[in-house]
N, C-alpha and C positions, 0 to 999 in steps of 0.2 A: 824698113824705116817708115814707109808710108802707112803700113798697117798699124804700127805702133802709134803714130800720130792720130790716126782715126780712132783708135781705142781711147786715147787720152782726151780727144775731143768729146767722145761719148761720155766719159767720166765727168767732164765739165758740164755737159748738157744735163746730166742727172742732177748735179748740184744746183744748177740754175732752175730746173723745173720745181724743185722744192723751195727755192728761195723767192721765186716770183710772188707768191701770195704775201710774203712778209714785206716785200718792196711795195706792192700795191696797197696793202693795209696801211703801212707807215706813211707812204706818200700821200694818200688820200686824206688821212686824218691830219697830218701836218699842214697840207695845203688848205684844208677847210678851216683850220684854226687861224692860219695866217690871213686867209681871204677875209674873214669877218672881224679880225682884231684891228683896232685903230692903230694907225702908223704914228709912232713917236719919233723924236729926233735920232734915235739909235735903232730904229727898226720897229717891228710889231710890238705893241705895248699890251701886255696881258695883266697888268697890275689890277685893273678894275673888271677883269673878265675871267673869273675863276673857272667857269664851265669850259671856256675856250682853252684855258691853260691846261685843264684836265685832258681835253682832246689832244692837245699838243704833246703832253707827257706820254700818253698812251701810244701815239704815233711814233714818238722818239724811241720808246722801248721796242716797238716792232722793228724799227730800223736797226737798233742795237743787236737784235737777234739775227739780223741778216747774215753777218759774217760767220758766226758759229754754225748756222744752218747750211750756208753755202759750203764751208769747209767740211762739215760733218758728213754731208751727203755726197760730196766728191769722194771722200774716204770710203763711204758706204758702197759707192759704185765700184771701187777697186777691190775692197777687202770684205764686202758684205757687213753684217751687223757688228762684228768685232772692231771694225774701223771707226764706228760712230763716236766713241768716247774721245779718242785721240784727235779726231777731226773737229769735234765741238770744242775741245780744250784749245787746240791750235787756233781755231777761228776766233774764239773769245779773246785770246791773247793778242791777236791782230788788232782788235778794237782797243785794247788797253795800251798798246805800244804805237798806235797810229800807223799800222802797216796797211790798213785799208783793204779794199777789195782784191788787189793784186796779191797782198800778203795772204789773204784767205785762200786764194787759188793755190799758192805754194804750200800753205799749211795742209790743205786737203789732200793734195797729191802726195806730199811727204808722209802724212799720216797713213794713207792707204798702203803705200809701198813698205813703210816700216812694219805695219801690222802683217802684211804678207810675208815679210822676212821672218818675223817672230813665229808665225804659224808653221813655217817649215822646220823649226827647231825640233830636234828629237828629244822627247821627254818621256819619263816613266808613265806607264798606263794609268797609274793611280792619280796622276796630275792632269791627265788629258781632259776629264770632265769640267775642271775649273779653269782651264785655259781661256776660253772665250768670255768667262764671267769675271775672272779676277786677274789672272796673270797677264793676258794680252792688254786689257785696258790700262792696267797700272804701268807696265813697262813701256808701252807705246806712248802713253801720255807723258811719262817722264822724258822720253827721248825727244818727242816732238816739242813739248813745252820748253825743254832746255835749249833746243836749237832755235826756237822762235825768240826766246827771251835773251839768250846770250849771243847768238850769232846774228840774228836779223835786227833785233831791237836797237842795238847800239849804232850800227850804220845808218838806220833810218833817222835816229835822233840827230846824228851828225849831219845827215843830208838836209833835214829840216832847218837846222841852224845855218847851214851854208846857203840854202835857197833864200832864206830871209835876208841875209846880208847882201846876196847877189842882186836880189830884186830892188833893194834900197839903192844900190849903186846904179842900176839901170834906170831907176826912176828919175835920176838927175840928168840922164842923157837923152837918147833918141826915143821919143814917145811912141813912134810906130813900132820900133823894135821891141819896146816894152810890151805893147799891146799884143804883138805876135807871141812873145814868150808867155804872157799871162793866159792868152787864149789856148795855147797848146797845153799848158800845165793844168788848166781847169778841166780840159777834156781827157787828159791822159789816164787818170785813174778814177775819175767820176766820184768824187767825194772822199778819196783817199788822202794820204799825207801830202802828195804833190798838189792836188787840188786845193787842199786846205791852206797850204803855204801861200798860194796865189790869192785865195779868198781873203785871208787875214791881212795880207799886205794891202789889198784894196780897202779893207775896212779901216786899217790904220791910217791910210791916206785921208779918209773922211775926217778924222779927228784933226788932221793938219790943214783942213780946208780945201783939199784937192779932191774934187768929186769925179773927175774924168777917169781916174784909174779904176774906181769902183764902177763907173759907167760902162767901160769896156768889159770889165769882169762880169758885170750883171748880164750883159748881152751874151757872153760866151757860156755862162752857166746853163742856160736853158736850151742851147742849140743841140747838144748830143741827143737828149730824149725827144725833142721836137723833130729833129732831122730823121732819126730812125723810125719814129712813129709815122712820119710823112712817107718814108720809103715803103713801109708796108701797105700804105694806102695807094700809092702811085702804081705799084706793080704787085698785086697781091699774090699772083701765081709764083713769084720767086720765094715766097716765105711760107713756112709751115703754119698750121692752124694755131699752134702754141705761140709762135712769133707774132702772128697777126693780133692775137689777144694781148700779148705783151706790148704791142705797138699802141693799142688804144690806151692802156694804162700809162705808157710812156708819154703820150701826148698830154694827158692830164697832169702828170708830174712836171713836164716841161713848162706848162703854163704857169705853174707855181714856183718855178726856179729850182726844181729838185733834179740835179744832174744824175742821181742814182737811178733814174728811170731807164738809163741806157745800159745798165749793168747786165741784164739778161742777154742782150745781144753781144756785148763785148766779151762776156764770160764764155759764150759758146763758140765765138769765132774772133778771138782777139787780134790775130794777125791782119785780118781785113778791116774789122770794124774800128779799132782804135785809131788807125791813120785817117779814116774817113771823118770821124768826129773831131779829131784834132784839126784837120784842115778847115772844116766848117766853122769851128769855134775861133780859129785864127782869123778867118775872113770877117766874121761878125765883130770880133774885138777891134780889128783894124778900122772897119767902117765906123764903129762907135767912137773910136779915138779921134779919127779924122774929123768927124762931125762934132767933136767936143761934147758928147753926151755925158751928162753928169748924173750920178746916183747918190742921193742924200741918205740912203739907208743901207746897212750891211746885209743886203739880200739881192737876189737877181730874178730874172724872168719877168713876164708881163704883169705879175702880181704887184710889182713895185712901181708900176706906171705913174701913180699919183705923186711920187716923189722924184721923178726923173726930169732932168733938164733936156730940152730938145727931144721930145717924146716921139715925134714922127721918125726921126733918124734912128732912134732906139728900136722902133718897130721894124724899120727897113733893115737894120743890121741883123736882127733876129731872123727875119724872113729869108734874106739872102744867104746867111750862114746855114740855116736849116735846109734850104734847097740844095746848096752845095753838098752837104752831108748826105742828103737823100739820093741825089744823082750818083755820087761816088759809090755809096753803099749798094745801090741797085746794079750799077755797072760791074762792080767786083763780084757781086752775088751771081749775076748772069754768067760771067766768065767762069766761075767755079762750076756752075751747072753744066756749061758746055764742055767742061773737062770730065764730066761723068759723075760729079758728086750729086747725090740725091737731096731733094728738099727734105729737111728733117721733119 
């Protein structure tokens, strides 16, 4: 069992190593565009900045490629080259159905194992040469695509609708409980459907004149990448060279409110990392809510500081949440190393 888990962890790491450049490219381009664009009442205004809009669009495309690349190369790690097509198809579908990063992990693993099963099928010798070129890609894509569209898509759509109604009900009750829920949701899948449900709820509250919901959400958004980047700086020996490099990119994306900067860490070790970033984001969101931090733009992170009410507490919320994440991540990482796991 332990050996199987280690193998699957390595599959995830392979996908992550190929996905990191796409995250870095997309994050830096989007961050640069947002940083230099003037802030309007509904966020960054690109109407008079065609060059910045072009940079934003290219960065967005890079981010859209993240899910297919992640799923594709997870499948590649399991089934070699024949797994690429089904993995890419499954990852692309995840973006279309809002299954997010977690969906891409499932799609990649599913594609790899489906391809391996097809490869074991006994076929006539005359068909064997075209198996990896035609037969395996076609049938594996059909199987993975059907499962992602018919089995996973509908539950996620229902979940999104449920979360929206649930959050609206919570908004009328205890503000602290709402902040905890939003903080946990923002960190849970780092830009995926659960994250987006919380984000769009906060954005909807802006239109109703309630800026504190978006305020706590804006603080929570940047804590996962900042906290994990900080963790790699606090105790560099605990992290591999690849993770330390990802940590630098993660810090940059965190400053611009791009939660996806935490994906490389969460994808390689979800059981330890996701709880750490959830706790940190919850702490930051609660501090922001208690301090009545308001955000007038539907975005998060230090980049939106010019449109924040109670800026000092906004910064305090981010710093405290990031430190909590970093301390927890390093603590769990150290414990795993003491149990004999090697630094990747």
